[in-house]
LOFIRO-391284 format. One record per atom (N, C-alpha, C): atom name; x, y, z; residue in one letter. Coordinates in steps of 0.1 Angstrom, whole numbers, plus 5000, padded with zeros to 4 digits. Layout:
{atom 'CA', {X, Y, Z}, 'A'}
...
//
This chain:
{atom 'N', {5128, 4442, 3628}, 'M'}
{atom 'CA', {5118, 4450, 3635}, 'M'}
{atom 'C', {5113, 4440, 3646}, 'M'}
{atom 'N', {5111, 4446, 3658}, 'T'}
{atom 'CA', {5106, 4438, 3670}, 'T'}
{atom 'C', {5093, 4445, 3675}, 'T'}
{atom 'N', {5083, 4436, 3677}, 'I'}
{atom 'CA', {5070, 4441, 3682}, 'I'}
{atom 'C', {5069, 4436, 3697}, 'I'}
{atom 'N', {5068, 4446, 3706}, 'D'}
{atom 'CA', {5066, 4442, 3720}, 'D'}
{atom 'C', {5051, 4440, 3723}, 'D'}
{atom 'N', {5048, 4432, 3733}, 'R'}
{atom 'CA', {5035, 4429, 3737}, 'R'}
{atom 'C', {5030, 4441, 3745}, 'R'}
{atom 'N', {5017, 4444, 3744}, 'I'}
{atom 'CA', {5011, 4455, 3752}, 'I'}
{atom 'C', {5008, 4450, 3766}, 'I'}
{atom 'N', {5004, 4438, 3768}, 'G'}
{atom 'CA', {5000, 4433, 3781}, 'G'}
{atom 'C', {5006, 4419, 3783}, 'G'}
{atom 'N', {5003, 4413, 3795}, 'P'}
{atom 'CA', {5009, 4400, 3797}, 'P'}
{atom 'C', {5002, 4390, 3788}, 'P'}
{atom 'N', {5009, 4379, 3785}, 'P'}
{atom 'CA', {5004, 4369, 3776}, 'P'}
{atom 'C', {4992, 4362, 3781}, 'P'}
{atom 'N', {4990, 4361, 3794}, 'D'}
{atom 'CA', {4978, 4355, 3800}, 'D'}
{atom 'C', {4969, 4366, 3805}, 'D'}
{atom 'N', {4956, 4365, 3800}, 'P'}
{atom 'CA', {4947, 4376, 3804}, 'P'}
{atom 'C', {4944, 4376, 3819}, 'P'}
{atom 'N', {4945, 4365, 3825}, 'I'}
{atom 'CA', {4943, 4364, 3840}, 'I'}
{atom 'C', {4957, 4366, 3846}, 'I'}
{atom 'N', {4958, 4376, 3853}, 'Q'}
{atom 'CA', {4971, 4379, 3859}, 'Q'}
{atom 'C', {4973, 4371, 3872}, 'Q'}
{atom 'N', {4986, 4366, 3874}, 'P'}
{atom 'CA', {4988, 4358, 3885}, 'P'}
{atom 'C', {4986, 4365, 3898}, 'P'}
{atom 'N', {4981, 4357, 3908}, 'G'}
{atom 'CA', {4978, 4363, 3921}, 'G'}
{atom 'C', {4964, 4368, 3923}, 'G'}
{atom 'N', {4956, 4369, 3912}, 'K'}
{atom 'CA', {4942, 4373, 3913}, 'K'}
{atom 'C', {4933, 4362, 3908}, 'K'}
{atom 'N', {4923, 4359, 3915}, 'K'}
{atom 'CA', {4914, 4348, 3911}, 'K'}
{atom 'C', {4902, 4355, 3906}, 'K'}
{atom 'N', {4896, 4351, 3894}, 'P'}
{atom 'CA', {4885, 4358, 3889}, 'P'}
{atom 'C', {4872, 4355, 3898}, 'P'}
{atom 'N', {4865, 4366, 3899}, 'G'}
{atom 'CA', {4852, 4365, 3907}, 'G'}
{atom 'C', {4855, 4366, 3922}, 'G'}
{atom 'N', {4866, 4368, 3927}, 'R'}
{atom 'CA', {4869, 4369, 3941}, 'R'}
{atom 'C', {4866, 4383, 3946}, 'R'}
{atom 'N', {4860, 4384, 3957}, 'N'}
{atom 'CA', {4856, 4397, 3963}, 'N'}
{atom 'C', {4867, 4400, 3973}, 'N'}
{atom 'N', {4874, 4412, 3971}, 'D'}
{atom 'CA', {4885, 4416, 3980}, 'D'}
{atom 'C', {4880, 4423, 3992}, 'D'}
{atom 'N', {4867, 4425, 3994}, 'V'}
{atom 'CA', {4862, 4432, 4005}, 'V'}
{atom 'C', {4862, 4422, 4017}, 'V'}
{atom 'N', {4868, 4427, 4028}, 'V'}
{atom 'CA', {4869, 4419, 4040}, 'V'}
{atom 'C', {4858, 4424, 4050}, 'V'}
{atom 'N', {4850, 4414, 4054}, 'R'}
{atom 'CA', {4839, 4418, 4063}, 'R'}
{atom 'C', {4844, 4418, 4078}, 'R'}
{atom 'N', {4837, 4426, 4085}, 'E'}
{atom 'CA', {4840, 4426, 4100}, 'E'}
{atom 'C', {4835, 4414, 4106}, 'E'}
{atom 'N', {4841, 4410, 4117}, 'R'}
{atom 'CA', {4835, 4399, 4125}, 'R'}
{atom 'C', {4822, 4404, 4131}, 'R'}
{atom 'N', {4813, 4395, 4133}, 'G'}
{atom 'CA', {4800, 4399, 4139}, 'G'}
{atom 'C', {4789, 4400, 4128}, 'G'}
{atom 'N', {4793, 4403, 4116}, 'Q'}
{atom 'CA', {4783, 4403, 4105}, 'Q'}
{atom 'C', {4781, 4388, 4101}, 'Q'}
{atom 'N', {4769, 4384, 4101}, 'A'}
{atom 'CA', {4766, 4370, 4097}, 'A'}
{atom 'C', {4759, 4370, 4084}, 'A'}
{atom 'N', {4762, 4360, 4076}, 'D'}
{atom 'CA', {4754, 4358, 4064}, 'D'}
{atom 'C', {4741, 4353, 4067}, 'D'}
{atom 'N', {4731, 4356, 4059}, 'S'}
{atom 'CA', {4718, 4351, 4061}, 'S'}
{atom 'C', {4711, 4348, 4047}, 'S'}
{atom 'N', {4701, 4339, 4047}, 'I'}
{atom 'CA', {4693, 4337, 4036}, 'I'}
{atom 'C', {4679, 4337, 4040}, 'I'}
{atom 'N', {4670, 4339, 4030}, 'S'}
{atom 'CA', {4656, 4338, 4033}, 'S'}
{atom 'C', {4649, 4331, 4022}, 'S'}
{atom 'N', {4640, 4322, 4025}, 'L'}
{atom 'CA', {4633, 4314, 4016}, 'L'}
{atom 'C', {4619, 4318, 4014}, 'L'}
{atom 'N', {4614, 4318, 4002}, 'S'}
{atom 'CA', {4600, 4322, 3999}, 'S'}
{atom 'C', {4591, 4311, 4005}, 'S'}
{atom 'N', {4578, 4315, 4007}, 'S'}
{atom 'CA', {4569, 4305, 4011}, 'S'}
{atom 'C', {4567, 4294, 4001}, 'S'}
{atom 'N', {4568, 4298, 3988}, 'E'}
{atom 'CA', {4567, 4288, 3978}, 'E'}
{atom 'C', {4578, 4277, 3979}, 'E'}
{atom 'N', {4590, 4282, 3981}, 'A'}
{atom 'CA', {4602, 4273, 3983}, 'A'}
{atom 'C', {4600, 4264, 3995}, 'A'}
{atom 'N', {4595, 4270, 4006}, 'M'}
{atom 'CA', {4593, 4261, 4018}, 'M'}
{atom 'C', {4582, 4251, 4015}, 'M'}
{atom 'N', {4572, 4255, 4008}, 'E'}
{atom 'CA', {4561, 4245, 4005}, 'E'}
{atom 'C', {4566, 4234, 3996}, 'E'}
{atom 'N', {4574, 4237, 3986}, 'K'}
{atom 'CA', {4580, 4227, 3977}, 'K'}
{atom 'C', {4589, 4218, 3985}, 'K'}
{atom 'N', {4597, 4224, 3994}, 'S'}
{atom 'CA', {4606, 4216, 4002}, 'S'}
{atom 'C', {4598, 4206, 4011}, 'S'}
{atom 'N', {4587, 4210, 4017}, 'G'}
{atom 'CA', {4579, 4201, 4024}, 'G'}
{atom 'C', {4573, 4190, 4016}, 'G'}
{atom 'N', {4568, 4194, 4004}, 'L'}
{atom 'CA', {4563, 4184, 3995}, 'L'}
{atom 'C', {4573, 4174, 3990}, 'L'}
{atom 'N', {4585, 4179, 3987}, 'Y'}
{atom 'CA', {4596, 4170, 3983}, 'Y'}
{atom 'C', {4600, 4160, 3995}, 'Y'}
{atom 'N', {4600, 4165, 4007}, 'H'}
{atom 'CA', {4603, 4157, 4019}, 'H'}
{atom 'C', {4592, 4146, 4020}, 'H'}
{atom 'N', {4580, 4150, 4019}, 'T'}
{atom 'CA', {4569, 4140, 4020}, 'T'}
{atom 'C', {4570, 4129, 4009}, 'T'}
{atom 'N', {4573, 4133, 3997}, 'I'}
{atom 'CA', {4574, 4123, 3986}, 'I'}
{atom 'C', {4585, 4114, 3989}, 'I'}
{atom 'N', {4597, 4119, 3995}, 'E'}
{atom 'CA', {4608, 4110, 3998}, 'E'}
{atom 'C', {4604, 4101, 4009}, 'E'}
{atom 'N', {4597, 4105, 4019}, 'V'}
{atom 'CA', {4593, 4096, 4030}, 'V'}
{atom 'C', {4584, 4085, 4026}, 'V'}
{atom 'N', {4574, 4089, 4017}, 'V'}
{atom 'CA', {4565, 4079, 4012}, 'V'}
{atom 'C', {4571, 4069, 4003}, 'V'}
{atom 'N', {4581, 4074, 3995}, 'S'}
{atom 'CA', {4588, 4065, 3986}, 'S'}
{atom 'C', {4597, 4055, 3993}, 'S'}
{atom 'N', {4602, 4060, 4004}, 'A'}
{atom 'CA', {4611, 4051, 4012}, 'A'}
{atom 'C', {4604, 4041, 4021}, 'A'}
{atom 'N', {4591, 4044, 4024}, 'A'}
{atom 'CA', {4583, 4035, 4033}, 'A'}
{atom 'C', {4581, 4021, 4026}, 'A'}
{atom 'N', {4584, 4011, 4034}, 'P'}
{atom 'CA', {4581, 3997, 4028}, 'P'}
{atom 'C', {4566, 3995, 4027}, 'P'}
{atom 'N', {4562, 3987, 4018}, 'D'}
{atom 'CA', {4548, 3983, 4015}, 'D'}
{atom 'C', {4545, 3970, 4023}, 'D'}
{atom 'N', {4543, 3971, 4036}, 'L'}
{atom 'CA', {4541, 3959, 4044}, 'L'}
{atom 'C', {4526, 3956, 4046}, 'L'}
{atom 'N', {4517, 3964, 4041}, 'R'}
{atom 'CA', {4503, 3962, 4044}, 'R'}
{atom 'C', {4496, 3953, 4034}, 'R'}
{atom 'N', {4503, 3948, 4024}, 'M'}
{atom 'CA', {4496, 3940, 4014}, 'M'}
{atom 'C', {4491, 3927, 4021}, 'M'}
{atom 'N', {4499, 3921, 4030}, 'D'}
{atom 'CA', {4494, 3909, 4037}, 'D'}
{atom 'C', {4482, 3912, 4045}, 'D'}
{atom 'N', {4481, 3924, 4052}, 'R'}
{atom 'CA', {4469, 3928, 4060}, 'R'}
{atom 'C', {4457, 3930, 4051}, 'R'}
{atom 'N', {4459, 3936, 4039}, 'I'}
{atom 'CA', {4448, 3938, 4030}, 'I'}
{atom 'C', {4443, 3924, 4025}, 'I'}
{atom 'N', {4452, 3915, 4022}, 'A'}
{atom 'CA', {4447, 3902, 4017}, 'A'}
{atom 'C', {4439, 3895, 4028}, 'A'}
{atom 'N', {4444, 3896, 4041}, 'E'}
{atom 'CA', {4437, 3890, 4052}, 'E'}
{atom 'C', {4423, 3896, 4054}, 'E'}
{atom 'N', {4422, 3909, 4053}, 'L'}
{atom 'CA', {4409, 3916, 4054}, 'L'}
{atom 'C', {4399, 3912, 4042}, 'L'}
{atom 'N', {4405, 3911, 4030}, 'K'}
{atom 'CA', {4396, 3907, 4019}, 'K'}
{atom 'C', {4391, 3893, 4022}, 'K'}
{atom 'N', {4399, 3884, 4027}, 'A'}
{atom 'CA', {4394, 3870, 4030}, 'A'}
{atom 'C', {4384, 3870, 4041}, 'A'}
{atom 'N', {4385, 3879, 4051}, 'K'}
{atom 'CA', {4375, 3880, 4061}, 'K'}
{atom 'C', {4362, 3885, 4056}, 'K'}
{atom 'N', {4362, 3895, 4047}, 'I'}
{atom 'CA', {4350, 3901, 4042}, 'I'}
{atom 'C', {4343, 3891, 4033}, 'I'}
{atom 'N', {4350, 3883, 4025}, 'N'}
{atom 'CA', {4344, 3873, 4017}, 'N'}
{atom 'C', {4338, 3861, 4025}, 'N'}
{atom 'N', {4342, 3860, 4037}, 'D'}
{atom 'CA', {4337, 3849, 4046}, 'D'}
{atom 'C', {4323, 3853, 4051}, 'D'}
{atom 'N', {4313, 3846, 4048}, 'P'}
{atom 'CA', {4299, 3850, 4052}, 'P'}
{atom 'C', {4297, 3850, 4067}, 'P'}
{atom 'N', {4305, 3842, 4074}, 'E'}
{atom 'CA', {4303, 3841, 4089}, 'E'}
{atom 'C', {4310, 3853, 4096}, 'E'}
{atom 'N', {4319, 3860, 4089}, 'Y'}
{atom 'CA', {4326, 3871, 4095}, 'Y'}
{atom 'C', {4317, 3883, 4096}, 'Y'}
{atom 'N', {4310, 3886, 4086}, 'L'}
{atom 'CA', {4301, 3898, 4086}, 'L'}
{atom 'C', {4288, 3895, 4093}, 'L'}
{atom 'N', {4288, 3900, 4106}, 'N'}
{atom 'CA', {4276, 3899, 4114}, 'N'}
{atom 'C', {4273, 3912, 4119}, 'N'}
{atom 'N', {4262, 3914, 4126}, 'D'}
{atom 'CA', {4258, 3927, 4131}, 'D'}
{atom 'C', {4268, 3933, 4141}, 'D'}
{atom 'N', {4274, 3925, 4149}, 'M'}
{atom 'CA', {4284, 3930, 4159}, 'M'}
{atom 'C', {4296, 3936, 4151}, 'M'}
{atom 'N', {4301, 3930, 4141}, 'V'}
{atom 'CA', {4313, 3935, 4134}, 'V'}
{atom 'C', {4309, 3948, 4126}, 'V'}
{atom 'N', {4297, 3948, 4120}, 'I'}
{atom 'CA', {4292, 3960, 4113}, 'I'}
{atom 'C', {4290, 3971, 4122}, 'I'}
{atom 'N', {4284, 3969, 4134}, 'N'}
{atom 'CA', {4282, 3980, 4143}, 'N'}
{atom 'C', {4295, 3986, 4149}, 'N'}
{atom 'N', {4305, 3977, 4151}, 'A'}
{atom 'CA', {4318, 3981, 4156}, 'A'}
{atom 'C', {4325, 3990, 4146}, 'A'}
{atom 'N', {4324, 3985, 4133}, 'T'}
{atom 'CA', {4330, 3993, 4122}, 'T'}
{atom 'C', {4324, 4006, 4121}, 'T'}
{atom 'N', {4310, 4007, 4121}, 'A'}
{atom 'CA', {4303, 4020, 4120}, 'A'}
{atom 'C', {4307, 4029, 4131}, 'A'}
{atom 'N', {4308, 4024, 4144}, 'D'}
{atom 'CA', {4312, 4032, 4155}, 'D'}
{atom 'C', {4326, 4038, 4153}, 'D'}
{atom 'N', {4335, 4030, 4148}, 'K'}
{atom 'CA', {4349, 4035, 4145}, 'K'}
{atom 'C', {4349, 4046, 4134}, 'K'}
{atom 'N', {4341, 4044, 4124}, 'I'}
{atom 'CA', {4340, 4054, 4114}, 'I'}
{atom 'C', {4335, 4067, 4119}, 'I'}
{atom 'N', {4324, 4067, 4128}, 'I'}
{atom 'CA', {4318, 4078, 4134}, 'I'}
{atom 'C', {4329, 4085, 4143}, 'I'}
{atom 'N', {4336, 4078, 4151}, 'E'}
{atom 'CA', {4346, 4083, 4160}, 'E'}
{atom 'C', {4357, 4090, 4152}, 'E'}
{atom 'N', {4361, 4085, 4140}, 'S'}
{atom 'CA', {4372, 4091, 4132}, 'S'}
{atom 'C', {4368, 4104, 4127}, 'S'}
{atom 'N', {4355, 4107, 4125}, 'F'}
{atom 'CA', {4350, 4120, 4120}, 'F'}
{atom 'C', {4347, 4129, 4132}, 'F'}
{atom 'N', {4349, 4124, 4144}, 'G'}
{atom 'CA', {4347, 4133, 4156}, 'G'}
{atom 'C', {4333, 4136, 4159}, 'G'}
{atom 'N', {4324, 4127, 4155}, 'L'}
{atom 'CA', {4309, 4129, 4157}, 'L'}
{atom 'C', {4305, 4123, 4170}, 'L'}
//
């Protein structure tokens, strides 16, 4: 007795790829995507984090220099204090 197969031995038939769309689009139709505002906000945040992480930390020498100046009693005089106060006021736009 011989038993014949009902279908091909391979469930995926040759010449067809699974998941392939056989619909042909006309020229002129363009694909498009749209991003939610939440996705755009997260993208901006991710970009900011990447930029900050990649920035070199070159200001430590400047911070040390300023700490030394502040600890020097001759550096803090009325002229320096007034100039600093003026710059702070200017930064607030007052």
